[in-house]
N, C-alpha and C positions, 0 to 999 in steps of 0.2 A: 789403646785398642779402639774398636768401633762396634757398634751393635750388630754389624754385618758379620761378625766373627763368631756367631754361634749357630748351632743346628740342634734340632731335637731328635733324640732317639725314639724309637717306637714305644719305650717304656716310660717316656716322660723325662728322662735324664738329660741333663745338659751335655752337649759335646761341643768343644771349642774347635773352630776351623783353624787348624794349625798348618795350613799350606803356605808357609812363608816363602819370600824370596830370600834365598840363602847365600846369595853372592857375598863374599867377604872383602873387606878392605884390609889388606895386610902389608906388612913392612916390605915384603919381596914382591908384592903386586901379582901374585900367582893367579888370581881371578881376574886380572885385568884392571884392578883398582889399587894402585899403591897408595900407601899412607903419604899425603902431601898436605902441608899446612895451607889453608885457605881454599882448598878445592871443594871441600864437601860441606853440607849443611844439615845438621841434625834437626829434624823437625819434631815437635813434641806438642802435648797439650798437658798443662799442669794438673788437670783434673785426673788424668789417666794414670793409675798406679804403675803400669808397665812402662810408661814414658818417664814417669817421675824417677824410675831407677836410673835411666840414662842421665837425667838432668844431675842427679846426685853424683854419679860416678864421674861425669865430665868435670864437675865443680871440684871434687876431691882431688883428681889428678891434675887439675890446672890447665885444662885443655881449651879454656874459653878463647884464647887468642889464635888457636889453630884450627878449631872446629866451631863455625859459627852456629847459632841457634835460632831457628824460627819457632814462634809460639802461636798455636792455633787457639781459637776461643774454646770455652768449656762445653759448648753444645754444637750439635751438627744435626743434618737431616739425613735422609737415606743415601745421599750422594757421597758425603764424606765430611771430614773436618774441614773447617774454613778459617781463613785468616781475618776474621771479623774484628780482631783487636787492633790490627794495623790500619794506618791511614789509608782511606779508599778501599779497604777490605783486601788488600793485596800483600803478599810478603814482599818486604823491600828488596830482597836479594834474588828470589826466584821469579818475582813478578807474576805469580799466579793467585788466584782466589781460593782455590781448594787443592788440598794435597792429591786428590784424585787426579788432578792434571799431570802431576809428575809420574804417577803410576801408568797413566795412559801413554806418556812418552816412552816409558820403559816397554810397555806391551799394549798396543791399541785394542787388543781383545782381552785384557785382563778382567778376570771375572772372580777374583777372590776378595778377601776382606780388605777394605781401604783402612789401614791401621796406623797408628803411631805407638812407638817411635819409629822413625824411618830416617834413613840417611840418603840424601839427594846429591848427585854429581852436579855441582853448580854449572860447569861449562856446557853439559848436555841437557841439563834440566831433567834428567831421568833418575828414578829411583835406583838405588844401589841395593839396599837390603832393608827389609822390615823384620828381620829375625831378632826380636827383641832380646832373647836370652843371650844370643851370640854377640850382639852389639856391645854389650857392657864388658863381656869377657875380652873382646878384641881391644877395646879401649885401654883396658888394663895390660894386655900382653903384646899388641902389635904397635901401639902408639907410644911406646916407651921413650923413643928419641925425643918426644916433645912434652913429656911429663914435667910438671914444675919441679923446682928443687924442693925436696922434702915431701914429695908425693908418696902416699902410703902404697904398699903392695896389697892390693885388695883380693889378689888370687896367687898367694904364694904357692910355689911349686910343692913344698912338703905337706901342704894341707889340701891340695886340689882334690883328691879322691874323697876326702871327708866333706869339703864344701860341696861338691857335686851331689854327694849322697844326701845331705841335709837339704840342700836346695831343691832336690827333686821331691822329697817328701813335703817340704813347705809349699812347693808349687801345687802338687796334686791335691793336698787336703786343705791348704789354707789360701794361697793366692787364687787358685782356680776354684777351690772349695766354696768360697763365699758366693761365686757366680753360680756354682752348682745348686746352691740353696736358692738363690734369687730367681734363677730362670727355670728351676724344675717345674714340669708340667704334670706331676702327679704327686699325690701325698707320699707315696712310697719312696719315690726318687728323692724328694726333698728331705724325708726323714733319714735316709741313708747318707745323704751329703751332710746334713746337720750333725749327725753322729760322728762321722769322720772328722769333720772340722773341729769339734770341741775335743775329741780325743787327741787330736794333734796339738791343739792349743795346751792341753794339759800335759802332754808330753814335752812340749816346748818349755812350759813353766818348770817341770822337773829339771830339765837339762839346764836352764838358766838360773836355777836357784843357787848354785854353786860356782858358776863361771859368769864372768861379765858379758862375754860375747858367744856367738853360737859355735865358732871353731877357733881354737887357738886363743891367744890373749890380745888380739887386735881386731879391729873392724875389717871384715871381709865381705866379699860379694854376697855371702849368705845373709849377713845382717842387713844389707841394702835391700835384698829381695824380701825379707820379712817385714821390714819397717814400713814399706809403702802400703802394705795392707792393714797393719795395725793403725797407722795414721788415719785411715779411713773407717775404722771399724765402728766407732760410736757415732760418727757423724753420718754414716751411710748404711753400712752393712747390718748393723744391729736391728734397725727397724726396716729399712727399705728392702733388704734381702732376707729378712726374717731370721737373722742369725742371733737370736735373742735369749739364749740360756743365760749368758752373762755379758755385760758390757766390759770393755777393756779395763775401764777403771775399777771393775770388781775383780780383777785378776791381778793380785798384787805384784807378782814377779814380773809378768809381762808389761804391767802398766809402768813399773819402775824402769824396765829395760827400754821400753819405747820412749819414755821422757829422757833418759840418758842419751839416746841417739837424737832425739829431737832438739836437745840442747847442744849438740855437737855441730859445729860449723859444716855446712853442706847438707844437712837433713832438714831441720826446722825451717831454715831460711829458703828452701826450695818448696815448702809445702803451703799451698794456697787452699785453705778451707772453704772459702767462698765458691770458688770455682769447682772444687770437689762436689759440693752440694748442688750446685746449679747443673752440672753435668748429669749426675745420677738422677736426680728428681725431675728434671725437665725433659731428659732424652728418653727415659724409660717409661713411656706413656702406658705401656701395657701393665706395668706395675703401679704406676702413680698417674692415673688418668688426669687428674686436676692440674698436674704440673706445679702444684704448690711446693715451695721449698721451705724446710723446717727452720725455725728461727735458731734452735739450739744445735748441739749441746753447748754448755758452758766450756770454754776452751782454756780457761786461766789455769787449770790444773797442769797443763803441759810444761809450765814454767816453775812448778813446785820442785824442791829438792828430791833427788832420787837416791842418793846414797850408794849407787851402784859402784862407785870408785872404791868402796871398801872391800870389793872382791878382788881388787888389783886390776891387772890389765893395763894396757897403753893403747888408747884409741888409734893413734897413727903409727904405732910401732916406733921405729927409729926416725920417723918423719915428723912432719909438722902440720898443724891445721892449715887449711886454705885461707887465703886473704879475704878481704871484703868482697861481697857479690859485686860483679861488674855492673856498671852503670847501665841502666836499661833493662837489666834482668832481675831486678828486686821484686819480690813479692810485696804488694801493697800492705802497709802496716795494718790497715783495717781487715785484712784477709788472713792474718795469722793468729797465733795464740794470744797476742797482747790486745786483740780487738776488744 
């Protein structure tokens, strides 16, 4: 996402700008954009939890060779995310300095949030969609012809209603809930968001105390959506967003659940704690005026045994784990839990 995607209600409560570009890339091309290998570029920022979802799903499904990925740096200014990690500060495929440029090709008068993740049509250089929730579902359901052998079913038909139900609660109270705490402009709005967040985390702890994953006995879209918030909780949300009733490491069930996923290929190997902290603490100057990035927390616990396998479950169902991270897409070793 981008800091431009928030607005404030009159009561000081956070309200996310959800006016996304909802054009879809589908197998039948009904929106004018058919699934085609090599045609599109997924643009992300490792710091962003919403973009991290797309990175994880792309990797789990093995779409790296058919959907290329551009990576923005962890910080941005009021204009948009930029490709400052690339040589010359330009994306090597799109040839642009800022993802804003692709939005303006789509609509020269575009006045909404310049967000990631976003999928760009490479031949025209224009944004196709930034509808982050739909992007990952379509990667699972519309790109099946290009999934790797052994790719998991992250959105199985028999569980879709339950996945959608759980994911909506997680989005409202946890994924978006931490932002509602962090960007609240009144004590009352903050305390309401804080209460909803920890009530939902307690509910999730109860749910996960007897089952390994959120829905069914395999990893699904619901787990991907929860993981990216949990991964950022102690590093950012606990202090920076004042979500400080408990650290993740003080919530035994959720901490073990998060470690289980982190140690699963596709999750921990796409998580960059250095960029996560740089983004939140450097960009959100209204919350952290000094721009000082905390040295902690200690990340070594992410690699400790979790024992969640004792609950049963099969991470990839009848499938297999993804292979090694493609060359050039690795998270630097000093940016992960082994740092």
